[in-house]
Each structure stands twice: as C-alpha cells, then as structure tokens.
N, C-alpha and C positions, 0 to 999 in steps of 0.2 A: 382435183388440185391436192397436191402433196403438201402437207404441213411441215415446216421446218422445225425440227425438235429444238425446244429451249431448255436451259439448266432450270431445274426444279429443287436441287439440293446440291450443297458442296461441303465437304468436310476435309480438313488439313489431316494429311496421314503422316507424312514425315519429311525433311529436307524441302524439296520443291515440288513434292507430290501432293495432289488433290484428288479425292474420290468424288467424282460428278454423278449426279443422276440427272436423266432427261425425261421430257414430257412423253416420250414414246416407250418408257420403260427401260431403256439401256442405263446401265451403271458401269462406270470404269474407273480406272486410277490413270490421271495424266500427270507425267513428269514434266515440269515447265522449266527445269534446269537450263536446257539448250535454248530456251526462248527468252531466258531473263539474264542468266549471268555472262558477263562480257559483251552485252549488247550496248551498254552505254545510253546515254540520254535518260529518258523517263524510267528505264529499267533497272539504273544504278541503284535507286532508293529500295527497289524490291530484292536486291541482293542480301539485304539484311533480313534474317529469318523472321524476325517479330514482324517487320513491315511486310513481308510476304504473306505472313499468316493472317494479315488484317483484310482479307477480301470479304466480298459479299456478292450477292446477286442483285444486279440491277433490277428493280421492278418493272421498269419500262423496256430495256432491251432484253431483259431475261437471259442474261449471261453473266459470266463471272467478271467482277470488277475490282479495283482497288481505289482508296481514296485519292491517289495521285493522278487519277483519270485513265489509268491503262486498263483495257478490256480486251477481250478477244472474242472472235466471231463465234456464235454458238454452233455453227455448221462446222468449223474447224475443230471445236473442242470435241464435238460429237465424233467426228472422224479419228481424232487422237484416242478417244475413250475406247473405240471399237478395234482400234489397230489399223485403221486404214488411212491415217494421217502420215505425213512425211515428216522427216527430222527438220527440214527448212521451214524457217518461219514465213 
C-alpha cells in the first residue's frame, strides 16, 4: 500500500511562493500565483500578500490551508513541488 505524502512544513519564500516539505522527504517551492490571482471567489482574499502569507498546515488533512477555508490537495502540492504538476488548477 502506497502512502500519500502529506505536508510536514511550509515556509513563505516571496510573492506567492511557498517552500513545502513532505513526509516522504521531498522539498520544493510551489508558486501559487496562477492558482490564486484572478480566480475570484474565495481566492480574492488571498491576492493580498499579507493574507496569502497567513497559511498553516491543517493538523487533520495534513495539507496547506488558509483561515478563509482554502486548501489544496496534498497530492497536487507534491506533484507541483516535484515539477510534475500542470499549470491548470
């Protein structure tokens, strides 16, 4: 049985970039700009750099999340951190 890697650490880098570390040892920087800017809805709040930088790791889902309820699938984040993800959300 393959375990899905989960986010173990997250560090703001700059702009919309966050360095993520995963339970399988992978570390990479993910640029969220295309996933946030211009998307509307719940993402509008995260266009503000201060609000974007207010992320945390959800202790249950073990993925990146924001106070307004936005989160991303850890599998997708892992793919993006390793350069295997697509640009489309």
